[in-house]
C-alpha positions in Angstrom: 118.7 110.3 113.1 117.7 114.2 114.2 113.6 114.8 114.1 113.0 116.5 110.9 111.0 119.7 111.0 108.2 120.8 108.9 106.6 124.6 108.9 103.1 125.0 108.2 102.3 128.2 106.6 98.8 129.1 106.0 96.3 131.6 107.2 93.8 129.1 107.4 94.8 128.6 111.9 92.6 125.5 112.2 94.5 123.9 109.2 97.4 124.5 110.9 96.4 123.2 114.1 95.2 120.0 112.2 98.3 119.6 110.1 100.6 120.2 112.8 98.9 117.7 115.2 99.1 115.2 112.3 102.6 115.7 111.7 103.7 115.3 115.1 101.5 112.2 115.4 103.9 110.9 112.6 107.7 112.0 114.7 108.1 115.4 113.0 108.5 118.6 114.9 106.3 121.6 113.5 106.7 125.4 113.5 103.6 127.4 112.0 102.9 130.5 110.2 99.9 132.6 109.8 100.9 134.3 106.2 103.6 134.9 103.8 105.8 137.5 105.5 105.8 135.3 108.6 106.5 132.1 107.1 109.8 133.8 105.3 111.1 135.2 109.0 110.3 131.5 110.6 112.0 130.0 107.8 115.0 131.9 108.2 115.0 131.7 112.2 114.3 127.8 112.3 115.8 126.6 109.2 113.1 123.7 108.7 114.0 120.8 106.9 110.5 121.2 104.5 108.0 123.8 104.3 104.2 123.6 103.2 102.8 126.4 101.9 99.7 127.6 101.0 99.1 129.6 97.9 97.0 132.5 98.5 97.7 134.0 102.0 98.0 137.9 103.2 101.5 139.3 103.3 102.8 137.9 100.5 101.3 135.0 99.3 102.9 131.4 99.0 104.3 132.2 95.5 105.8 135.2 96.7 107.3 133.7 99.4 109.0 130.3 98.1 110.3 132.9 95.3 111.7 134.7 98.4 112.8 131.7 100.0 114.5 130.1 96.7 116.6 133.1 96.3 117.8 133.5 99.7 121.6 131.6 100.2 120.2 130.3 104.0 117.1 128.9 102.5 117.0 128.3 98.6 117.3 124.3 99.7 114.3 124.1 101.8 111.6 122.0 99.5 108.3 123.3 99.6 105.1 121.4 98.9 102.1 123.7 98.0 99.0 122.5 99.4 95.9 124.8 98.0 92.6 125.4 97.1 93.1 126.6 93.7 94.0 123.6 90.7 94.3 125.3 87.7 97.2 124.5 85.0 98.6 128.3 85.4 99.0 127.9 89.4 100.9 124.6 88.7 103.1 126.1 86.2 103.8 129.2 88.4 104.3 126.3 91.5 106.8 124.2 89.1 108.6 127.4 87.8 109.6 128.8 91.9 110.5 125.1 92.6 108.0 123.7 94.7 108.6 119.8 95.7 104.7 118.9 94.9 101.6 120.1 94.9 98.0 119.1 96.8 94.9 120.4 96.3 92.7 120.8 99.3 91.3 118.7 100.4 93.6 116.4 100.0 94.3 112.4 100.3 96.0 112.0 103.6 97.8 109.0 102.6 99.1 110.4 99.6 100.2 113.7 101.2 102.0 112.0 103.9 103.7 109.7 101.1 104.8 112.5 99.4 106.1 114.5 102.4 108.4 111.2 103.5 109.8 111.4 99.9 110.4 114.7 100.1 112.1 114.0 103.2 114.1 111.2 102.4 112.4 109.0 105.1 
């Protein structure tokens, strides 16, 4: 089976690095992005199997970028898990509306988060 690729998009570079290390240790290939526009571009170039996206980022933000990705023929089927500091009901509803596959609040439970990734990727 081919190695699954995950795009981690967050303006917190330390979080992108830490998540990349954790995901690589679990056997995934990882690419990073640090704002909404870069996430959109990298998703189109790399065609990851999953995107982990922060909601509040410069240049488009996670909601806008996810909405754009879901309306693009080449990226519409890539699942997105939101990872955010915000946990209000309106934000969760908006995330559901744009088609997210999961929603985690920072700080998150590592085991639960990794289990969700496995489930979304079907591995």
